[in-house]
C-alpha positions in Angstrom: 0.0 0.0 0.0 1.3 3.5 -0.8 1.2 5.6 2.3 1.7 9.4 2.5 3.9 10.3 5.5 2.4 13.5 6.8 3.9 15.4 9.7 6.3 18.1 10.7 9.2 15.8 10.1 10.1 17.7 7.0 11.3 20.6 9.3 13.8 18.5 11.2 17.5 19.4 10.7 18.1 15.9 9.1 14.8 15.8 7.2 16.2 13.6 4.3 17.5 11.1 6.8 14.2 11.1 8.7 12.3 10.5 5.4 14.6 7.6 4.6 14.0 6.1 8.1 10.2 6.4 7.7 10.2 4.9 4.2 12.4 2.0 5.4 10.0 1.3 8.2 7.1 1.3 5.7 9.0 -1.2 3.5 9.6 -3.5 6.5 5.8 -3.8 6.8 5.3 -4.3 3.1 4.2 -0.7 2.3 5.7 2.1 0.1 6.2 5.3 2.0 5.7 8.6 0.1 7.7 11.4 1.6 6.4 15.0 1.1 9.9 16.1 -0.2 9.9 13.4 -2.9 9.4 14.7 -6.4 5.7 15.0 -7.1 4.1 12.6 -9.6 3.3 14.1 -13.0 4.1 17.7 -12.1 2.7 19.8 -15.0 5.2 22.2 -16.7 3.0 25.1 -15.7 3.9 24.5 -12.0 7.5 25.8 -12.8 6.1 29.4 -13.1 4.4 29.2 -9.7 5.9 30.5 -6.4 7.7 27.8 -4.4 5.0 27.6 -1.6 2.3 26.9 -4.2 4.4 24.2 -6.0 5.0 22.5 -2.6 1.3 22.5 -1.7 0.3 21.2 -5.2 3.0 18.6 -5.0 1.9 17.3 -1.6 -1.7 17.2 -2.8 -0.6 15.1 -5.8 1.4 12.8 -3.5 -1.7 12.3 -1.3 -3.9 11.6 -4.4 -1.4 8.9 -5.4 -1.7 7.0 -2.1 -4.2 4.6 -0.5 -3.4 5.7 3.1 -2.0 8.5 5.1 -0.1 8.2 8.4 0.2 11.5 10.3 2.8 12.4 12.9 0.6 14.3 15.4 3.5 14.9 17.8 2.9 18.5 19.0 4.7 21.0 16.8 5.5 24.6 18.0 2.8 24.5 20.6 0.4 22.0 22.1 -1.2 20.9 18.8 -0.3 19.0 15.7 1.3 20.8 12.8 -1.4 22.8 10.9 -0.1 21.6 7.5 -0.5 18.0 8.7 -4.0 18.9 9.9 -4.9 20.1 6.4 -3.5 16.9 4.9 -5.6 14.7 7.2 -8.7 16.6 6.0 -7.7 16.4 2.4 -7.0 12.7 2.6 -10.3 12.1 4.5 -12.2 13.9 1.7 -10.5 11.6 -0.8 -11.5 8.5 1.2 -8.0 7.3 2.2 -7.4 5.1 5.2 -5.9 7.3 8.0 -3.8 6.6 11.0 -2.0 9.0 13.4 0.8 8.7 15.9 2.4 10.9 18.6 5.4 10.7 20.8 3.6 12.7 23.5 1.3 10.4 25.5 -0.7 13.3 27.1 -4.2 14.2 25.9 -4.7 17.6 24.2 -6.3 19.3 27.2 -3.3 18.4 29.4 -0.8 19.6 26.8 -2.7 22.8 26.3 -3.0 23.6 30.0 0.8 22.9 30.3 1.5 25.2 27.3 -0.7 28.0 28.7 0.9 27.7 32.1 -0.5 30.3 34.6 -2.8 31.6 31.9 -4.9 28.5 32.2 -7.6 28.9 34.8 -10.4 26.8 36.1 -14.0 27.8 35.4 -16.3 25.3 37.1 -15.6 22.0 35.3 -13.8 23.6 32.4 -10.5 25.3 31.8 -10.1 28.6 30.0 -7.2 30.6 28.6 -6.3 34.2 29.5 -8.9 35.4 26.9 -11.6 33.3 28.4 -11.6 30.8 25.6 -12.6 27.3 26.4 -9.8 24.6 26.4 -11.1 21.6 24.5 -11.2 18.7 26.9 -12.6 15.4 25.6 -9.6 13.3 26.6 -8.5 13.0 23.0 -5.0 12.9 21.5 -5.8 15.9 19.2 -8.6 18.2 18.2 -11.9 16.3 17.9 -12.1 16.9 14.2 -8.7 15.4 13.5 -9.2 12.4 15.7 -12.8 12.0 14.3 -11.5 12.0 10.7 -8.9 9.4 11.5 -11.4 7.1 13.4 -14.1 7.6 10.7 -11.7 6.3 8.1 -11.4 3.1 10.0 -8.0 4.1 11.4 -6.7 4.8 14.8 -4.2 6.9 16.8 -1.1 5.4 18.5 0.3 7.3 21.4 3.8 6.7 22.8 3.7 4.5 25.8 5.6 7.0 27.8 7.2 10.3 26.9 9.9 9.6 24.3 13.5 10.5 25.4 13.6 12.6 22.2 10.2 13.1 20.8 11.5 13.2 17.2 13.5 10.0 17.4 11.2 7.2 18.6 9.3 5.4 15.8 7.5 2.8 17.9 4.0 4.5 17.7 4.6 5.0 13.9 5.4 1.4 13.5 2.2 0.4 15.3 0.3 2.3 12.7 2.1 0.6 9.9 1.5 -2.9 11.4 -2.2 -2.1 11.7 -2.5 -1.0 8.1 
């Protein structure tokens, strides 16, 4: 099965090495990993005239269309939530009817991560938590925002959380491999 490897891993200092490791793990489970930085399939010549960000977005959409599944790294990125680009890719893949799975190296639920990230700005309001602007902190005990987790589960997939906090949250691939085995 061709699997698009969504996540903020493309921003790591050794992104090419990370992509190779993820693709190798896919091959071990009989899958073909598609890394976002791979050359896109059938890129039209007209794309060459587009600004780089647009070419990247179109290329990633083409990659996703060429796959049967998407496995998303939901490890918090620059805050308590998953990478916003990854969130878009999950929705795009769900719309296309792909099988989805997600993984994270942070075993905490979203509400716990958000409260920790807010620090003293998080305040109790009855049974709920709010930020310093009075906005409600989503608290359903889920790994990620309810729409992301809902999309993954509705596709027949699941989310794998690290058993404990990974020593280095970007190095441990155990939860990722649980997704591959299940697919």
